[in-house]
N, C-alpha and C positions, 0 to 999 in steps of 0.2 A: 301875248300871242306867241306861239311857237314859230320856229324858223326852219327852212329846209336844211337838212343834214343834222338837225339837232337830235340827240339821242334822248328818248323818253321811255316811260314805263306805261304800257297799256295793259290793263287788268293785272296780270302777274308777269308779263314778259317784257323784254327789252327790245325796242324798235328804234329805227331811224326814220325821220320824216323825209321821204324821197321827193315829195312835191305837195303843193297846196293848190287845190282845185276849187273853182267857183262852181256852184250848183246852178240850177235852172233859175232860181230867183236871186236877187241881189244879196239877200241875207244868208243864203246857203253857202257855206264854205266847208271844205272837207280836207283833212290831212290824209295823205296816202302814206301808210306805214309799211316798212319792210323790216324783216328781222335784222338786228344789228350784227349778229353773227350768222355765218353761212348764208349770206344774201345771194342766192342764185337767180333771183328775179321771179321765181315761181310763186311766191306768196306776196300778195299785196292786200292790205286791209285799208278800207276807206272809213274814216272816223269823222263824225261831225265835229267841227271846230268848237261848237257851243259846249261840248263836253257836259251835257246836262246830267248824265249819270255819274260823273266824276271818276270814270275809269282811266282817264288819261292824266298823267302827272309828270312833272319834271323828275329827272334822275336826281337822286341825292347827291350832295356835294361831298368832297373828301372830308371837310370839317364835320359835316353831319354824320358821316360814317364813323369817324374817329370818336366823336362824342357818343354815338350809339354803343360802340365797343366798350367805352369806359362805363356806360350805364348798365351793361348786361347783368352784372351781379344784382343790381337793384330792381330789375324788371321782374315783377311777381309771376309765379306760375299760375296757371289757370285753376281756379277753384271750382270743382264740380263733382257730382257723384258719377259713378261709372256709366250709368245709363245715359246721362244727359251731356256728358263732356264732348261727345262727337258733334252734337249740335253747335256747341261753342266753337269747336275747331272749324266747322263748315262756315259759320257766320264770319269768323275772322279771316278765312281764306277767300271770301268773295271779293273784298277790297282791302287786302292786307296792308297794314303799316309795317314798317320794319320792326317796331316793338311787338306787334301781334305775332310776327314770325318768330321772334326770339322767345316769346311766351309759349308758343306751341312747341318749339324745339326743346325748351327747358322742361316743360310739362311731360311731353312724350318720353323724353330721355329718362327722366326720373321715374316715371311709371314703369317703363320697361326694365330699368335697373332693379326696381323693387321686385318685379316678377322674377328676374334672373336670380336675385338673392334668395328667393323662395323656391328655387329650382323649378320654376314654371317657364313655359314658352313666352316669348314676348308677344304682346297683343298686336294683331294684324292692323287694327284701326290706328292704334298709336304709331306703329311702325310706318304705315303709309303716310300719315300726316307729318311725321318726323321727316321723312324723305322729301316730301313735297315742299314743306316749309324751308328745309335746308337748301333745296335747289333754288327756290325763289330768292331767298336771302343772299346766298353766296353768288348768285348770278348778278344781282345788282351791285353788291360790294365789289365783286371781281371786275365788273365793267368800269366802275368808278376808279378803282385802284390799278386797273390794267393787269389783272391776274387771272389765272385759270381758277376753276372751282376748287380743285385740290390745293392750290397755292393759297387761295382765300381761306379755306378751312384751316390750314396750318397757321396762317397769319393770325386769324381770330383766336385760335386755341393758344398760341404763343402769347398773344397780348393779354389774354385772361390769366394765364399762368404767371405772367410778369406782374400782374396787379396783386397777386396774393402775397 
């Protein structure tokens, strides 16, 4: 069970549990979530503690983040033809794992680089998923490592270059 002031991931965003409320029946318990950044009190989300849909999860630990960064070269790109790959992106973004986000980033980056090498424009679909996956991934890593998104991106890139 989560505790008040614990930082969690709900869907794709980072929240802090501001309170735990009891519902009308004894079994109903709800977590009240507020954004962990820019908490001005205007946004509160009430989430059932049962978490049946699995959208609520603990924030990754520093050790898990470091292990993920070490595994990035081994995480495979998404295999799919041009017409069906967007469906794979959508499915992975519904309840993304950090590995899913890395796979989307790697795939979209490589596909866009291939287009640029052929003097073509980058694909809008790939570019949008690249930006969204990058935002979600770096937001969680940055929260865990206490860094901004830009610092997190630089940190991950430097760690990958150091591995080579």
